[in-house]
C-alpha positions in Angstrom: 75.0 52.2 61.5 74.7 55.0 63.3 78.4 55.5 63.5 78.8 54.7 59.5 76.7 57.9 58.6 79.6 60.2 60.6 82.1 61.5 58.2 83.8 63.8 60.6 87.3 63.3 62.1 86.1 61.4 65.2 89.5 60.4 66.4 90.8 64.3 65.9 87.4 65.7 67.3 87.8 63.3 70.8 91.3 64.3 71.1 90.3 68.1 71.2 87.4 67.3 73.4 89.4 65.2 75.9 92.0 68.4 76.1 89.2 71.0 76.2 87.9 68.8 79.4 91.4 68.1 81.1 92.6 71.6 80.6 88.8 73.0 81.3 88.9 75.6 78.5 85.5 75.4 77.9 85.2 78.2 80.7 88.7 79.4 80.5 88.3 80.4 77.3 84.9 81.4 77.3 82.8 83.7 79.3 79.0 83.7 80.5 77.4 87.0 79.9 74.5 88.6 80.3 73.2 90.4 77.2 71.4 94.2 77.2 70.8 97.3 75.9 71.9 100.4 77.1 72.3 103.9 76.1 70.6 102.5 72.3 73.7 100.1 72.2 74.5 96.2 73.4 76.4 95.9 76.0 77.5 92.1 77.4 78.7 91.9 81.1 80.3 88.9 82.2 78.7 86.9 84.6 82.0 86.9 87.4 79.4 86.0 90.5 78.9 82.9 88.5 74.9 83.2 88.5 74.2 82.1 85.5 74.3 78.4 84.1 75.2 77.9 80.8 74.3 74.6 79.2 77.7 73.5 77.8 77.2 69.7 77.1 75.7 67.8 74.9 73.8 65.7 77.3 73.1 67.9 80.4 72.0 67.4 83.8 70.1 70.9 84.9 66.1 71.3 84.7 66.7 74.9 84.0 67.2 75.2 80.3 67.1 79.4 79.7 70.8 78.7 79.7 73.2 81.9 78.9 75.1 83.5 76.7 79.1 82.2 75.8 81.5 84.6 74.5 84.7 83.0 74.1 86.2 86.5 72.0 85.0 89.9 72.0 84.2 91.8 68.8 86.9 94.2 67.5 86.1 97.9 67.5 83.9 98.9 65.0 83.6 95.5 63.2 83.3 95.7 59.6 80.4 94.1 57.8 80.8 90.5 57.0 84.1 89.5 59.5 81.0 88.1 61.6 79.0 85.8 60.6 75.7 84.1 62.9 74.3 80.9 62.5 71.2 80.2 64.8 69.0 76.9 64.8 65.5 78.2 66.5 62.8 75.8 67.7 59.4 75.6 67.2 57.7 75.4 70.0 56.6 78.7 72.4 57.0 76.5 76.0 60.3 75.2 78.0 59.3 71.3 77.4 60.8 69.1 74.6 64.4 68.2 73.8 65.4 70.6 70.9 67.3 73.8 72.1 68.2 76.8 70.4 71.5 77.3 68.8 73.2 80.1 68.0 76.7 80.7 66.8 78.9 83.5 66.2 81.5 83.0 63.6 84.7 85.2 62.8 86.2 85.4 59.3 89.4 87.2 58.3 90.3 90.7 59.1 93.6 92.2 58.0 96.0 93.1 60.7 94.0 90.8 63.2 95.6 88.2 64.8 92.8 85.7 64.9 90.7 84.3 62.3 88.2 81.6 61.5 87.1 80.9 64.9 84.0 80.7 66.8 83.9 83.6 68.8 79.9 83.4 71.0 77.6 80.9 71.2 74.2 80.6 73.2 72.4 77.1 73.3 69.6 77.0 75.7 65.7 77.1 75.9 63.7 79.7 77.2 60.1 80.6 77.6 59.3 82.0 74.3 61.2 82.1 71.3 61.2 86.2 71.3 63.4 85.6 74.3 66.0 83.6 72.1 65.5 85.7 69.0 66.3 88.7 71.2 69.5 87.0 72.1 70.2 86.5 67.8 69.3 90.1 67.9 71.9 91.1 70.1 74.7 89.4 69.1 74.0 90.3 65.5 74.0 94.3 66.6 77.2 93.4 68.7 79.6 91.6 66.0 77.6 93.7 63.4 76.5 90.3 61.6 73.8 88.9 59.5 72.2 85.5 60.6 71.3 83.0 58.9 68.6 80.6 59.9 66.7 77.6 59.2 63.5 79.5 58.0 60.9 77.0 58.4 60.6 78.5 61.6 58.0 81.1 61.1 59.0 82.9 64.4 62.4 84.5 63.4 61.0 86.5 60.8 57.9 87.5 62.1 59.9 88.4 65.1 62.4 90.8 63.3 60.2 92.2 60.8 58.3 93.4 63.7 61.2 94.8 65.3 61.8 96.5 62.1 65.4 94.8 61.7 64.7 92.3 58.8 68.2 94.0 57.4 69.6 91.6 60.5 68.9 88.1 58.4 70.9 87.1 55.9 69.8 86.8 52.8 69.5 82.9 51.6 72.6 81.3 50.1 71.7 81.0 46.5 74.9 80.0 45.4 75.5 76.9 47.5 71.5 76.4 47.0 72.0 76.0 43.7 74.9 74.0 43.5 73.6 71.2 45.9 70.0 71.4 44.6 69.2 70.9 40.7 66.0 73.6 39.8 65.8 74.4 43.3 62.2 76.8 43.4 62.5 77.4 47.2 62.5 81.4 47.4 62.1 82.4 50.8 64.5 85.6 50.2 65.8 85.2 54.0 67.6 82.0 56.1 67.7 78.4 54.2 65.3 75.9 54.3 67.1 72.9 55.5 66.3 69.0 53.6 68.7 66.4 53.4 70.6 67.7 50.5 71.6 70.3 51.9 72.4 69.0 55.2 74.3 66.7 53.5 76.1 69.7 52.1 76.3 71.2 55.3 78.2 68.4 56.5 80.4 68.3 53.9 81.5 71.7 54.5 82.0 71.3 58.1 84.3 68.6 57.5 86.4 70.6 55.1 86.2 73.3 57.8 87.4 71.0 60.4 90.8 69.4 58.4 91.6 73.0 57.2 95.3 73.2 57.6 96.4 76.7 59.6 99.6 76.4 61.2 102.4 73.8 62.6 103.0 73.3 66.3 106.4 73.2 68.5 106.6 69.6 67.7 105.9 70.2 63.9 102.5 68.4 63.8 99.8 70.5 61.8 97.1 72.3 63.5 93.7 72.4 62.3 90.7 74.3 62.7 89.2 71.6 65.0 92.5 72.5 67.4 90.7 76.0 67.7 87.4 74.5 68.9 86.5 74.8 72.6 83.2 74.6 72.8 82.5 71.2 74.7 78.6 70.6 73.6 79.6 71.5 69.6 82.7 68.7 69.9 80.7 66.0 71.5 77.5 66.9 68.9 80.2 66.4 65.9 81.7 63.0 67.1 78.2 61.9 68.2 76.5 63.6 64.5 74.1 61.2 62.4 70.9 61.8 60.4 68.7 60.4 63.0 69.5 62.6 65.7 68.7 65.9 67.2 72.3 67.8 66.9 71.3 71.6 67.3 75.0 73.1 67.6 75.4 70.9 64.3 72.6 72.5 62.4 73.2 75.9 63.8 77.3 75.3 62.6 76.1 74.1 59.2 74.5 77.8 58.9 77.4 80.0 59.4 79.1 77.4 57.2 76.9 78.5 54.6 77.4 82.0 54.6 81.1 81.0 54.6 80.9 78.9 50.9 78.9 81.3 49.9 81.1 84.3 50.2 84.1 81.9 48.7 81.9 81.5 45.6 81.7 85.0 45.0 85.1 85.8 46.1 85.8 83.2 43.2 83.2 84.8 40.4 84.6 88.4 41.0 88.2 86.9 40.3 87.2 84.8 37.3 85.4 87.9 36.1 88.5 90.1 36.9 90.6 87.3 35.1 87.9 87.4 32.3 88.4 91.1 31.6 92.6 91.3 32.2 92.0 88.7 29.4 89.6 90.6 26.9 91.8 94.0 27.6 95.1 91.8 26.7 93.3 90.6 23.7 92.4 94.2 22.2 95.6 95.3 22.8 97.7 92.7 21.2 95.1 93.4 18.5 95.7 97.1 18.3 99.5 96.5 18.3 99.6 94.2 15.4 97.1 96.7 13.8 99.6 99.5 14.2 102.4 97.6 13.1 100.6 96.5 9.7 
């Protein structure tokens, strides 16, 4: 029954997970870092001495859950607003006990002239002594990548933290178009973040599946390359393989927040294109009418 609720491409995900494990790609592609603030800007110092112990798998044995941020690709210089997006699934208790972890994903979209696109560029998965400590990681990621944070807004600590810091501008507005497409007559109005219920979780899973199977290129053997082939995060691959509605899948939940932003942008783009086509059609009609009048 559990397997039947997972609509993700499990065979392809498992093949990529095996490749990531076999080639050690998680920590070849990703670097554990110490995030901090120096001279008013965010700095990420690589952990060359291997002091940090990031949580990289779904089932882990370490007792220290504080973990560490991981960067797979450093931000481009002066990144434009919207190039990067952050999904944040926070936990609710100010304590180290519990099974739920905080999960933060930084995602890169498309920039003209940039060789990489539609990839995960950074993450954090862990549980610190206070929720403020995790919120601070999300804050520093947002400033480092010039990105907005979409988060599950049933957890009030996140907004409270950013209000106190006078940085509400770092939080993403709720994805109204995504919500209205999936929930009829929705009256939810929390301004920032996204209120997760069963219908939005179903929509999020649908958007993730669409992204996973998106074709990007062909390899040297002529086989199709999809977004799955660009996931080097063991924990995320494991969660996607095991995902079901009953379990606790923090990485999948935070990645859904990313997908809501991506889908919202696509809807905005389609709306703008439709509007432009509508205006162009109206102008063409008016010109045609004017031409006929002049001929008469």
